C-alpha positions in Angstrom: 156.1 123.1 135.0 155.1 126.2 133.2 154.1 129.3 135.3 152.4 132.5 134.2 153.2 135.5 136.4 150.9 138.4 135.9 152.4 141.4 137.8 152.7 145.0 136.8 155.5 146.0 139.2 158.7 145.4 137.3 160.8 144.9 140.4 158.5 142.3 141.9 158.1 140.5 138.6 161.8 140.4 138.1 162.5 139.1 141.6 159.8 136.5 141.6 160.5 135.2 138.1 164.2 135.0 138.7 163.6 132.9 141.9 161.2 130.6 140.1 163.6 130.1 137.1 166.5 129.3 139.5 164.2 126.7 141.1 163.8 125.1 137.6 160.4 126.4 136.5 159.5 127.9 133.1 158.1 131.3 133.7 156.3 133.8 131.4 155.6 137.3 132.7 152.7 139.5 131.7 153.0 143.1 132.8 149.3 144.1 132.6 145.9 142.5 132.8 145.2 142.5 129.1 148.4 140.7 128.3 147.8 138.3 131.1 144.3 137.6 129.8 145.7 136.9 126.4 148.3 134.5 127.7 146.1 132.7 130.2 143.5 131.9 127.6 146.2 129.9 125.7 145.7 127.3 128.4 149.4 126.4 128.4 150.2 127.1 132.1 150.2 124.7 135.0 150.0 127.5 137.6 149.1 131.2 137.4 150.4 133.8 139.8 148.0 136.6 139.5 148.2 140.2 141.0 144.7 141.6 141.8 145.3 145.3 141.0 146.6 145.5 137.4 146.4 148.1 134.6 143.8 147.0 132.0 141.9 144.0 133.4 142.1 143.3 137.1 143.1 140.0 138.5 139.6 138.9 139.6 138.2 139.5 136.1 141.0 137.4 134.6 140.2 134.6 137.1 136.5 134.8 136.2 137.3 134.5 132.5 139.7 131.6 133.1 137.0 129.6 134.9 134.3 130.5 132.3 136.8 129.1 129.7 137.1 126.0 131.8 140.8 126.6 132.5 141.3 125.0 135.8 145.0 125.9 136.5 145.6 126.8 140.1 145.8 130.5 140.8 
């Protein structure tokens, strides 16, 4: 399972991604909304963990764009 974690706090991103990797998941991390939007539009993720308050695009606008692009990955 491939997971995208969009989180701007480096400590939280590191902690969460480490735990997910130890559990056997593939994890990509995006540190801001613009990078998260770019990665999520690739459609390569089974699950997206999305922070709401991000630099650049906020999490709700990313979710809106995902659904407009018919990307149905759970968030």
